[in-house]
C-alpha positions in Angstrom: 10.4 -40.4 -49.5 10.8 -42.9 -46.8 8.5 -43.7 -43.8 6.9 -40.6 -42.4 5.0 -37.8 -44.1 5.1 -38.1 -47.8 3.1 -37.0 -50.8 0.4 -39.6 -50.3 0.0 -38.4 -46.7 0.0 -34.7 -47.6 -2.6 -35.3 -50.3 -5.2 -35.7 -47.7 -4.6 -32.3 -46.1 -7.0 -29.5 -46.8 -4.2 -27.1 -47.8 -2.6 -29.5 -50.4 -3.1 -28.2 -54.0 -5.3 -30.4 -56.2 -4.9 -30.8 -60.0 -2.7 -32.4 -62.6 0.3 -30.4 -61.7 0.6 -31.8 -58.2 3.6 -34.0 -59.0 5.5 -31.0 -60.5 4.8 -29.0 -57.3 6.0 -31.8 -55.1 9.2 -32.1 -57.2 9.9 -28.4 -56.8 9.6 -28.5 -53.0 11.8 -31.6 -53.0 14.4 -29.8 -55.1 14.4 -26.8 -52.8 15.1 -28.7 -49.6 16.9 -31.7 -51.0 20.2 -30.5 -49.3 18.4 -30.2 -45.9 16.7 -33.6 -46.2 20.0 -35.2 -47.1 22.0 -33.9 -44.1 19.1 -34.6 -41.7 18.2 -38.0 -43.1 14.5 -37.3 -42.9 11.5 -36.6 -45.2 10.9 -33.0 -44.3 13.7 -30.5 -43.8 12.0 -29.1 -40.7 13.8 -29.2 -37.5 12.1 -28.9 -34.1 13.6 -26.1 -32.0 15.2 -27.3 -28.8 12.9 -25.9 -26.1 14.0 -26.7 -22.5 11.3 -28.8 -20.7 9.3 -29.0 -23.9 11.6 -30.7 -26.4 11.8 -34.0 -24.6 11.2 -37.6 -25.7 7.5 -37.3 -26.5 7.6 -34.3 -28.7 11.0 -35.2 -30.2 9.9 -38.7 -31.1 6.6 -37.4 -32.5 8.3 -34.9 -34.8 10.8 -37.5 -36.1 8.1 -40.1 -36.6 6.0 -37.6 -38.6 8.9 -37.0 -41.0 10.5 -34.0 -39.5 13.7 -33.8 -37.3 13.2 -33.7 -33.6 15.9 -32.3 -31.3 16.3 -33.0 -27.6 16.9 -29.9 -25.5 19.5 -31.1 -23.0 19.6 -27.7 -21.1 21.2 -28.3 -17.8 20.9 -32.1 -17.8 23.6 -34.2 -16.3 25.2 -36.9 -18.5 23.2 -39.5 -16.7 19.9 -37.7 -17.3 20.8 -37.1 -21.0 21.6 -40.7 -21.5 18.2 -41.7 -20.0 16.4 -39.2 -22.3 18.2 -40.4 -25.4 17.3 -44.0 -24.6 13.7 -43.1 -24.0 13.5 -41.2 -27.3 15.1 -44.1 -29.2 12.4 -46.3 -27.8 9.8 -44.1 -29.3 11.3 -43.7 -32.8 13.8 -45.4 -35.1 14.1 -42.3 -37.2 16.8 -39.7 -36.9 16.8 -37.1 -34.2 19.4 -34.8 -32.7 20.6 -33.5 -29.4 21.1 -29.8 -28.5 24.0 -29.1 -26.1 24.9 -25.8 -24.4 28.5 -24.8 -25.1 28.8 -23.3 -21.5 27.7 -26.5 -19.8 30.4 -27.5 -17.3 30.2 -31.2 -18.4 30.1 -30.6 -22.1 32.8 -33.2 -23.0 30.9 -35.8 -21.0 27.6 -34.9 -22.7 29.3 -35.2 -26.1 30.5 -38.7 -25.1 27.0 -39.7 -24.1 25.8 -38.7 -27.5 28.6 -40.7 -29.1 27.8 -43.8 -26.9 24.2 -43.7 -28.1 25.3 -43.2 -31.8 23.5 -39.8 -32.1 24.1 -38.6 -35.6 23.5 -34.9 -35.1 24.6 -32.6 -32.3 23.5 -29.0 -32.2 25.7 -26.7 -30.2 24.1 -23.5 -28.8 24.9 -20.7 -26.4 27.9 -19.2 -27.9 31.0 -19.9 -30.1 32.0 -23.5 -29.4 35.6 -24.5 -28.9 37.6 -26.4 -31.5 38.0 -29.2 -29.0 34.2 -29.6 -28.7 33.6 -29.6 -32.5 36.4 -32.1 -33.0 35.2 -34.3 -30.2 31.8 -34.5 -31.8 33.2 -35.1 -35.3 35.4 -37.9 -34.1 32.3 -39.7 -33.0 31.0 -39.6 -36.5 28.2 -37.2 -35.8 27.4 -34.0 -37.7 27.8 -30.7 -35.9 25.2 -28.0 -36.3 25.9 -24.5 -34.8 24.0 -21.2 -34.5 25.5 -18.1 -36.2 24.3 -14.6 -35.4 26.2 -13.0 -38.3 28.0 -13.9 -41.5 31.5 -13.5 -40.1 30.6 -15.8 -37.2 29.1 -18.3 -39.7 32.3 -18.3 -41.8 34.4 -18.9 -38.7 32.3 -21.9 -37.8 32.6 -23.3 -41.3 36.4 -23.0 -41.0 36.2 -24.9 -37.7 34.6 -27.8 -39.6 30.9 -27.6 -38.6 28.6 -29.4 -41.0 25.6 -27.0 -40.9 24.6 -23.6 -39.7 21.4 -22.4 -38.1 20.5 -18.7 -38.2 17.9 -17.6 -35.7 16.4 -14.1 -35.7 15.1 -12.2 -32.7 11.5 -13.1 -33.5 12.3 -16.5 -31.9 11.3 -17.5 -28.4 13.8 -17.9 -25.5 17.2 -16.3 -25.7 17.5 -14.0 -28.7 20.0 -11.9 -30.6 19.5 -8.3 -31.9 18.8 -9.0 -35.6 15.6 -10.1 -37.3 15.3 -13.4 -39.2 14.7 -11.6 -42.5 17.8 -9.5 -42.2 20.0 -12.4 -41.1 18.7 -14.4 -44.1 19.6 -11.6 -46.5 23.0 -11.2 -44.9 24.0 -14.9 -44.8 22.1 -17.0 -47.4 23.4 -15.4 -50.6 27.0 -15.6 -49.3 27.3 -18.9 -47.6 27.0 -22.1 -49.6 29.8 -24.3 -48.2 27.4 -25.9 -45.8 23.6 -26.2 -45.5 22.0 -23.3 -43.6 18.7 -23.6 -41.7 16.6 -20.6 -40.9 14.7 -20.1 -37.6 12.8 -17.4 -35.8 9.2 -16.3 -36.4 8.3 -19.0 -38.9 4.7 -20.0 -38.5 3.4 -20.8 -41.9 4.5 -22.8 -44.9 4.6 -19.7 -47.2 7.4 -18.2 -45.0 9.2 -21.5 -45.0 9.0 -21.6 -48.8 10.4 -18.1 -49.0 13.5 -18.9 -47.1 14.0 -22.1 -49.1 13.8 -20.1 -52.3 16.4 -17.7 -50.8 18.8 -20.6 -50.5 18.0 -22.1 -47.1 18.4 -25.9 -46.8 15.5 -26.1 -44.3 13.9 -24.4 -41.4 13.6 -24.8 -37.6 10.4 -24.1 -35.7 9.8 -24.3 -32.0 6.8 -22.2 -30.9 4.4 -24.0 -33.4 5.1 -27.3 -31.7 4.4 -26.2 -28.1 0.7 -26.9 -28.4 1.1 -30.3 -30.1 -0.9 -33.0 -28.5 2.4 -34.8 -27.9 3.9 -31.9 -26.0 4.0 -32.4 -22.3 3.6 -28.6 -21.6 1.0 -27.9 -18.9 -2.5 -27.2 -20.2 -2.4 -23.7 -18.8 0.9 -23.1 -20.6 -0.7 -24.2 -23.8 -3.8 -22.1 -23.3 -1.6 -19.0 -22.8 0.0 -19.7 -26.2 -3.4 -20.3 -27.9 -4.7 -17.0 -26.6 -1.7 -14.9 -27.4 -1.0 -12.6 -30.3 2.4 -12.0 -31.9 2.8 -8.7 -30.0 2.4 -10.4 -26.7 5.7 -12.1 -27.1 8.1 -9.5 -25.9 11.8 -9.3 -25.2 13.0 -8.8 -21.6 13.9 -5.3 -20.6 17.3 -4.2 -19.4 17.2 -1.0 -17.2 20.9 -0.3 -16.7 23.8 -1.3 -19.0 26.0 -1.8 -15.9 23.8 -4.8 -15.2 23.4 -6.6 -18.5 20.3 -8.8 -19.1 20.5 -11.5 -21.7 17.4 -10.8 -23.8 14.7 -13.5 -23.7 11.5 -13.4 -25.6 8.4 -14.6 -23.7 4.7 -13.8 -23.3 4.1 -10.7 -21.2 2.8 -11.7 -17.8 3.0 -10.4 -14.2 6.5 -11.9 -13.8 7.6 -9.8 -16.7 6.5 -6.6 -14.9 7.9 -7.9 -11.7 11.3 -8.4 -13.3 11.5 -4.7 -14.2 10.6 -3.8 -10.6 13.2 -6.1 -9.2 15.9 -4.6 -11.5 14.9 -1.1 -10.4 15.0 -2.1 -6.7 18.4 -3.8 -7.0 19.9 -0.9 -8.9 18.7 1.5 -6.3 20.3 -0.6 -3.5 23.6 -0.7 -5.5 23.5 3.1 -6.0 23.0 3.6 -2.2 26.0 1.3 -1.5 23.9 -1.5 0.0 25.0 -4.1 -2.6 28.2 -4.7 -4.5 28.0 -4.8 -8.3 28.6 -8.5 -8.4 25.9 -9.2 -5.7 23.4 -6.9 -7.6 24.1 -8.7 -10.9 23.6 -12.1 -9.3 20.3 -11.0 -7.7 19.0 -9.9 -11.1 20.1 -13.1 -12.8 18.6 -15.2 -10.1 15.1 -13.8 -10.7 14.3 -16.2 -13.5 15.9 -19.3 -11.9 13.4 -22.2 -12.3 10.8 -19.9 -13.9 10.6 -21.8 -17.2 10.0 -25.1 -15.4 7.3 -23.5 -13.2 5.5 -22.4 -16.3 5.9 -25.4 -18.6 5.6 -28.2 -16.1 3.7 -26.7 -13.1 1.5 -24.4 -15.1 2.3 -21.3 -13.2 1.6 -18.8 -15.9 1.7 -15.8 -13.5 5.1 -16.2 -11.9 6.7 -18.5 -14.5 8.5 -17.6 -17.8 6.3 -18.1 -20.9 9.1 -18.3 -23.5 7.5 -17.9 -26.9 8.4 -16.6 -30.3 6.3 -14.0 -32.2 4.9 -16.9 -34.3 2.8 -17.7 -31.3 0.1 -15.7 -33.1 -0.2 -18.7 -35.5 -0.9 -21.1 -32.7 -4.6 -21.2 -32.5 -5.4 -24.7 -31.2 -3.9 -28.0 -30.1 -3.0 -30.2 -33.0 -1.0 -33.4 -33.5 2.6 -33.0 -34.5 1.9 -34.7 -37.8 -1.0 -32.3 -38.5 1.2 -29.3 -37.8 3.9 -30.6 -40.3 1.2 -31.5 -42.8 -0.2 -28.0 -42.5 3.1 -26.3 -43.0 4.0 -28.4 -46.1 0.5 -28.1 -47.5 0.7 -24.3 -47.3 4.1 -24.3 -49.1 2.8 -26.6 -51.8 -0.3 -24.5 -52.3 1.8 -21.4 -52.7 3.9 -23.2 -55.3 0.8 -24.5 -57.1 -0.8 -21.1 -57.3 2.4 -19.6 -58.8 2.6 -22.5 -61.2 -1.0 -21.9 -62.3 -0.3 -18.2 -62.9 2.7 -19.1 -65.0 0.8 -21.6 -67.1 -1.9 -19.0 -67.6 0.6 -16.4 -68.8 2.2 -19.0 -71.1 -1.1 -19.4 -73.1 -1.0 -17.7 -76.5 -2.9 -14.4 -76.5 -5.9 -14.1 -78.8 -5.5 -12.0 -81.9 -6.2 -8.3 -81.4 -9.6 -7.3 -82.6 -9.7 -4.2 -84.9 -12.0 -2.7 -87.5 -9.1 -2.6 -89.9 -7.4 -5.6 -91.7 -3.8 -4.6 -91.9 -2.4 -1.4 -93.3 -4.4 -1.6 -96.4 -7.7 -2.7 -95.0 
């Protein structure tokens, strides 16, 4: 391992397994995520999820410095703003990090060029199937292209387009979600796609789950919600307290009342704004039914409801009217921790699980004592 979180650092963690078999356990974890570490260029094949307003220079730099792989969430940034954010992140870490770009951004080609100008080695495309032009533009810069795939057929199409790695994200994740769970996606895709590394995301909160996906064939994992309450995260203290006090069932998907007015599902903590959104939909649909609004105007009014809501929550701390985007792994967020401690905890849990299994195997391998009997053979 290089600079960052390595075996020596992890040995100090409370979850790290003691004993003579430690090196064997480390070697097994290294084997499992070797492909992920290689393509990311970091110590731990753990990507930070790109969370708008949260995954900025401070958190991204901290994740990469601690041995993981930070990813800037560009969101709706202009090319000028993205350039500034990349420079600021590069001032905080010399280790690899990536940039997440939204495929529907009107200035996507310019944003790709900004990444190229700053020699970003990994670009993650999100928000739909990217164009061949976008993928080729990134690859011409020398960067690796990561894309999200919601199904096996989609993933195979991306591989044919030339992407270098796939991320599969289940609907346990926070923010915009698809309809399929992480566990089902992993079963659908991991056994059948080995041309490129595949990273698993959505609902991962502990090292044992991370280990399970690695053993299914994942090259690594991506976590977002666990990092929201890192000390280095700039999220407002009230936003962090909402996470710390939440249970998994509090992270709910947004409700769509009428199929004529589609709502892109978003998973967030239930709050007054969540209930208000349902009321707004009901009111808008009623006005449309009475002929007071056109369908287009009604759709725009529904979509406008959440405009700026994430920033209000993350930056301003408005946890009543803002959007508290969170994955179901929020139940594992119980306190503020440093980014390094979070990563150490995850890896320590995975190592402890491997060590426990190894101990059981060693125990079963011991020769059984001879059976005790009152007879000595057939003639005794």
